C-alpha positions in Angstrom: -7.7 0.6 19.3 -3.8 -0.2 21.2 -1.5 2.5 19.8 1.6 1.1 18.6 5.0 2.1 18.0 7.3 1.5 15.0 8.8 -2.3 15.6 11.9 -1.9 13.7 13.9 0.9 15.2 16.2 3.5 12.9 16.6 1.6 9.9 14.6 3.1 6.3 13.2 0.5 4.4 12.5 3.4 2.0 14.2 6.6 1.2 12.6 9.5 -1.3 14.5 12.6 -2.3 13.2 15.5 -4.2 10.1 13.5 -6.1 8.4 15.3 -8.2 5.1 14.4 -10.8 3.1 16.6 -13.3 0.0 15.6 -14.8 0.3 17.2 -18.5 -2.6 17.1 -20.8 -2.3 15.3 -24.3 -1.2 18.4 -26.2 1.3 19.5 -23.4 2.8 15.9 -23.4 3.6 16.4 -27.3 5.0 19.6 -26.6 2.3 21.6 -28.8 0.5 24.5 -27.4 0.7 25.4 -23.7 -1.7 23.4 -21.8 -2.7 23.3 -18.0 -0.1 21.5 -16.1 -0.8 19.9 -12.6 2.1 19.3 -10.2 1.0 16.4 -8.2 3.9 15.8 -6.2 6.4 18.8 -5.5 10.0 17.9 -4.2 9.1 14.9 -1.6 11.3 14.2 0.6 10.4 11.1 2.9 11.6 8.3 4.8 9.5 5.1 5.7 11.5 3.1 8.5 11.4 -0.6 8.5 8.0 -1.9 10.7 6.2 1.2 10.5 2.6 1.3 10.1 2.4 5.1 8.7 -1.1 6.4 7.4 -0.6 9.0 4.7 -3.6 11.4 4.6 -4.9 14.1 2.9 -8.2 15.4 1.1 -8.9 14.5 -2.5 -6.8 16.0 -5.2 -4.0 16.2 -2.4 -1.4 13.8 -4.1 -2.0 11.0 -1.8 -2.5 8.1 -4.3 0.0 9.6 -6.4 2.7 9.4 -3.8 1.8 5.8 -3.2 2.1 5.1 -7.0 5.8 7.1 -7.4 7.1 5.6 -4.1 5.9 2.1 -4.9 7.3 2.4 -8.7 3.6 1.8 -10.4 4.3 5.2 -12.0 7.4 6.9 -13.1 8.7 10.3 -11.4 9.4 13.3 -13.2 12.8 14.2 -10.8 14.1 12.9 -7.6 14.7 9.3 -6.2 13.2 6.9 -4.5 15.4 3.6 -2.9 13.6 0.6 -1.5 15.8 -1.6 0.5 18.6 0.1 -1.4 17.7 -0.3 -4.7 17.0 3.0 -6.5 14.0 2.0 -8.3 13.6 4.6 -10.9 16.8 4.0 -11.9 15.8 0.4 -13.0 14.8 -0.5 -16.6 10.7 -1.4 -16.5 11.0 -5.3 -16.5 13.7 -5.0 -13.8 11.5 -2.8 -11.5 8.3 -4.8 -11.9 10.3 -7.5 -10.6 11.7 -6.0 -7.8 8.0 -4.5 -7.0 6.6 -7.9 -7.4 9.1 -9.4 -5.0 9.7 -6.8 -2.3 6.2 -5.0 -2.6 2.3 -5.8 -1.6 -0.6 -3.9 -2.5 -4.4 -3.9 -1.0 -6.9 -1.9 -3.0 -10.1 -0.6 -2.5 -11.8 -2.0 -5.5 -10.0 -5.3 -4.1 -8.3 -6.2 -7.8 -9.2 -9.7 -7.1 -9.1 -12.0 -10.6 -13.1 -13.1 -11.0 -12.2 -16.3 -12.5 -9.6 -17.4 -9.9 -10.9 -18.9 -7.1 -9.3 -16.9 -3.4 -6.6 -19.8 -3.1 -5.7 -18.7 -7.0 -5.9 -15.3 -6.6 -3.0 -15.4 -3.7 -0.8 -17.8 -5.2 -0.6 -15.7 -8.3 2.3 -13.2 -7.1 4.4 -16.5 -5.9 4.3 -18.0 -9.3 5.1 -14.7 -10.7 8.1 -14.5 -9.0 9.2 -18.4 -9.9 7.9 -20.1 -7.1 6.7 -24.1 -7.6 3.5 -24.5 -8.1 2.9 -26.9 -5.3 4.9 -24.5 -2.7 3.0 -21.6 -3.8 -0.5 -23.3 -3.6 0.8 -24.5 0.1 1.6 -20.9 0.9 -1.4 -19.2 -0.1 -3.7 -21.8 1.8 -1.8 -20.9 5.0 -2.3 -17.4 4.3 -5.5 -18.0 3.7 -6.1 -19.5 7.3 -3.9 -17.0 8.8 -6.7 -14.2 7.7 -9.4 -16.2 8.8 -10.5 -17.8 5.8 -9.9 -21.5 6.4 -13.3 -22.2 4.8 -13.2 -20.4 1.8 -10.0 -21.3 -0.3 -11.9 -22.5 -3.4 -14.6 -19.3 -3.1 -14.4 -17.3 -6.2 -14.9 -13.6 -5.5 -18.5 -13.4 -6.5 -19.0 -16.3 -3.6 -17.4 -13.9 -1.0 -18.4 -10.9 1.1 -16.9 -7.6 0.7 -14.8 -8.4 3.6 -13.8 -11.6 2.6 -12.7 -10.4 -1.0 -10.4 -7.7 1.1 -9.4 -10.6 3.6 -8.3 -12.2 0.1 -6.5 -9.1 -0.8 -4.5 -9.1 2.5 -3.7 -12.7 2.0 -2.3 -11.7 -1.3 -0.3 -8.5 -0.6 1.6 -10.5 2.6 2.1 -13.7 0.9 5.4 -13.1 -0.5 6.4 -11.4 2.8 6.9 -8.0 0.8 9.2 -5.8 2.0 6.4 -3.0 2.2 2.9 -3.3 1.7 1.0 -0.3 0.4 -2.9 -0.2 1.2 -4.8 2.9 -1.1 -8.0 3.3 1.0 -8.3 -0.3 1.8 -11.6 -0.1 3.5 -13.3 2.3 1.5 -16.1 -0.3 0.2 -16.7 -1.7 3.6 -19.3 -1.2 6.2 -18.1 -0.4 9.4 -17.8 -3.9 11.0 -15.8 -5.3 7.8 -13.6 -2.2 7.9 -13.0 -2.9 11.9 -12.0 -6.2 10.9 -9.5 -5.1 8.1 -7.9 -2.6 9.9 -7.3 -5.1 13.1 -5.7 -7.8 10.6 -3.4 -4.8 9.5 -2.4 -3.7 12.9 -1.4 -7.5 13.9 0.9 -8.2 11.1 2.3 -4.7 11.6 2.8 -5.9 15.2 4.6 -8.9 13.6 6.9 -6.6 12.0 5.6 -5.8 8.6 6.1 -2.2 6.9 2.9 -0.9 6.0 1.7 2.4 4.2 -2.1 3.2 4.6 -3.4 5.8 2.3 -6.6 7.6 3.4 -8.6 10.6 3.6 -10.4 9.4 6.7 -9.0 10.0 10.1 -11.1 7.2 11.9 -8.7 5.0 9.7 -5.6 7.0 10.2 -5.9 6.5 13.7 -4.9 2.9 13.1 -1.4 4.0 12.1 1.2 5.3 14.6 2.9 8.0 12.6 0.7 10.0 10.1 1.7 12.2 7.1 -0.3 14.9 5.9 -0.5 16.0 2.5 -1.8 19.1 0.7 -1.3 20.1 -2.5 1.2 17.9 -3.5 3.4 18.6 -0.7 3.9 17.5 3.0 2.8 19.5 5.0 2.9 17.6 8.6 5.0 14.7 9.6 4.4 12.9 13.2 2.8 10.8 15.5 -0.5 10.3 15.3 -1.7 11.3 18.8 0.0 14.7 18.2 -1.8 15.4 14.9 -5.2 13.8 15.3 -5.5 13.6 19.1 -6.6 10.5 20.9 -8.6 8.0 18.3 -11.7 6.0 19.3 -11.1 2.5 20.9 -12.5 0.3 18.2 
């Protein structure tokens, strides 16, 4: 692996200040008898810079997936602010936040989250159609993106006709096709064997080197070493933020 530095200089694409998230039981949420609460995020301050490839690492329950969900606007926050490209996403109404997310963010999940009745091209073009791109243009851009991730011969295949690695490549293509400001990847290689995981990580590094901002959530140091910057979480707090080389040492070459 060749270690890379942020390609975008010093301009933050995302700024988070004082972000908290508390999970409550049903009774506590309804104001009834006191019940356990879990402080999943405890006053998070974080800047993500344009062009960075950042790994967010921590054990199960550390808050890393909650952080992704709150910074991307998938989940509400209890307090704090998150600006993405200058827009305070948690000050938006739900519909406007959904539109902003569709236009400015891409998502890659461990479970792929492909629609099984749609072909690879149809899955990839869906984010474009949802933001008003004309069908012919959306289909062309989807096919071009599938070619870019090495699926030239798989445009018309449905997910159950693809290998796990191919499905994840479709998910990567879907995340990138709208040229989002930032891509969020939550354990993107968790369901893949080592060979396919390596291929997907190399693909993410390639698009990062072309200028894409990417945040990868993982519990695995091997995956984290794909990134230049590492944010460590524990008990809903950021406990370390520095270069991967500083925090993990020299990584493997893969």
